[in-house]
N, C-alpha and C positions, 0 to 999 in steps of 0.2 A: 949565391945565387943572385941571378933577378927576374923580375919578376914586374907582373907590370898590373897586376891589379891587387896584391897583399906585398905588406913588407914582414920580415920574420927579425927579430931579434933576441939574446939572451938575459932578461933582468938581473936574473939569480942564478945559483946554482943549481941548474935539473928543472930548472922553471922557465921553457918555450914564450915569448911574445908572439902573437899571428896576428899581424893590423891592416885590416881591412882598409883600402888606401884610394879612397876614389872620393875625396872629400866634395870637390867641386861636381859630384854627382852624389852627394848624402850616403855615395859609398853601396850606391844601387849595385845588387846584383849581378852579373851577364855569366855567361860560359865563362871566361877564361875567369873569374874569381873564384866561382865553383872549380873549378877545376885546379888550379894549384893550391886552393885552399884544402884541398881532398888531397892533392899529393903530398905536402909539408904535412896533414897529418899522419898519413899515410908511413913517410919520411923517418917522422921522430916514433914512430910504432918500433922501427927497429933500432931506433939509437940511444946505445947504453948513456947517454948525456943526458937525455930527454924524458925526465920523467913525469912532466906535468904541461898541458899546455891552454894558455889561455889568450879568447878570440877578444879582441876590442876594436873599434871602430877610426880611423882617422877624422879630424875635425869636427865639426857640431855635435856626430852623433853615431848611433853604431852600425847603422844602416836603414832605409827608408822603403827595406822590398826589395824584389827584383827589379829588374833592368828594362820596365815594357817597351824603351824604345830600342833597344837591340833585338833581333833578332834570338828569340832563345830557340825557335828550334834547330837551328844550323849551328853547327862547329859544337854540338852534344859531348862531353868531357867523357861517357862513356854510354857503352849501348842499355838502353832499354828495348823491352820489346815493346811493339806497341795492341797492347790490351787496356782496355779500359779507357781512363784517357793519359795521351802518354805520356803525357806534361805532368802532371803529377804524379804519375809513376814515377818518371826516369830523377823528377827531383825527389819525391821520398825515400827512392831506393836511393838515391845520394849520401842522404840525412844523415837516414838511420846505418847506413855504412861508419858512422862515427862511432854507433853506440858499439859495433862491433868491435873497434878498436881495442886494444891491451890499455890503453893509458888514456888516464881522466882528461876532456875536455873543457874549459872552463869560458862561461861568458861572461865578459863586463862590461856592462852598458851604461854609458852618458848619452845626454841625449835624449833618443828616441828611439824605438825599435819599432817598425812599423812593418804587418804584410811579413812581406818571407821574411824581413828581416826579422821578427820576432817568429819565423817559423823557427831559423836559424839560432835563437836562442832555444828552444826545442829539442834541438837536437845537441846538445849541450851537455854532459852530463851534472856540471852544477852552474848556475846563474845568480849573479850579482849584481846590482844597479844602482846607482845610486836614485835618494830621497826623491831628487827634482827631475828623473828620467819619465820616459810616456813612452808608454808601451799600448797599441793598438791594432788594432786588422782591418781597418773600414774596409778592404772586399768585402767584408761578411756582409755588408748593407744594400752591395747591388751587382753584386757577381759571383756569388754562392758559397760552396766553401774555401778552405784552403786552400791551396794545391799538397801542403803538407800540413793536414791537420789533425796536431796534434794534441788538441785538452780536450776531450772526450776520452782521450787516454790515460792524461797524467791529473787531469785535475778532477776535483769533486764534479758529481752530476749537476749540480745546481753551481758553481761555480760557471764551469763551461759552457751553462745552456745561456746563463746570462750575456757571457760574451759572445754566444753566438744570436744571437737575437736584438739585441741591441748595440753590440759593434763597441761597447764602450771604450772609454779611454783611461789606464789607468797608472797611479801617481808609482813610485818605487816602493812607498812604503803599501801601498795596495797589493800592488804582485807580488811582493812578498808576503802576504795575508791568504790570500788565494792560490798560491802554491806557481805562481808565473817563471816565481824567482824563488831561490836561499832568502837571501837578505836583501835588506836597500841598507845603505850606508851614505853618512852625508857628504857631498861632492866634494871635500878637500880630502877623505879620508878614504874614500874608495878603490882606486887605482892600490895604494897600503896596504888595506885592510888586505882585499884577494892577492893578493903576493905573499902577501903571511898566512893565507888559507893557503894556497900553492906549493910555499916552502913547505907546510908542514907535511902534507901530502907527499912531496918529494922527498926526507928524510923517513921514511915508509918502506923499506921491501919490493921493490916493482910486485913481487908475485904476490905478496898482499894486495897487493892494492888494485890487481888485476883479479883473483879470485874475488875481492868482495864489489868490485864492479860487474865483473861478468854476473854473479848472485844477485843485484838487484835489477839488474837486466833482463835475468832470466826469470825472476819474479814477476817482472811485466811483461814478458810476452808470454807468460802463463795465464795473464788474467787478459790477452786478447793485444795488447798494444799494434802488433805490427798489423793485424788483420782489421783493427780500429780504420786503423788511418789509411791501409790498402783498399777498404770501403769505399770512404772518401772518394781516392778516383774513381771508382767505378759509379760512382751517384751520379759526378760531373758529368760522364759518356753519354749519360740519359739524351734522348731528342731534347726533350725541356728545358733541361738549363745548356744547353749545344746552342741553341735559338737562343738563348739570352744572353750567353756570354759573348756571341758574335754578336750581338747586339750593341751591347753595352761597351764592345769590344774600342771601339772611336773615342770615349772617352773617359776609358778607363785610369788609362795616365794620366789626366787632367780631375780627374775625381781624386787621386793619392794625392798629385801635389798641392791639392785643395783642404786634402784632412791632415798632411802634414804641417800646412803652416796651423795652421789649428793647436796640432799637438806640440809646437815648439814655445 
């Protein structure tokens, strides 16, 4: 099949690469990309030839975040009720649907994963990055909460608090140490090491992989992961946050662009 914003390939038996393919836009995530990405992942769940999917970015980085120059309210790829902040609820429901897939999804990060790009990393079951990669969510410093605020649900409280309050940039090694990713590898080893991990998963009986993934996700849900993330969207719907976000909307894209230059 031909896609507008992603590419699909098969690098090894049972392993599928899904490449975010807007390198001229630093793989900014628009609604077309989200729709195609979720469609391919859902199709893989019903494809016996695919046992694990790896997400990566074309060009210089994994992703610079959501495409704020596109109309993210138009042509959304699935329905989301307008409760709380609609966009935050919408994107969160989409990313959490990856948690519900039977088959695991791995993020492979080079360059940088910023803002919505880092949110997509959090949606994946496993994540690995280059030691030279940069992980950040600069929106925390001028526009409130992330749209998919997974950090308190997945990180130790001290690390989540530091990220939320300082908006700091993490190297690959630092990201691994605090739990933003599983491991960091040397740039020239990254793809081979992640393929090795994915191939190990692909050699395990699918039913065994599914029950293990579901067990870990169920444990997170019992601890309130989904509720924590949804509360973030509800908090952003408050009048004071709406005023802040509307006031900063004109400069938000420029601020992220500036931050991305500092992150490189």
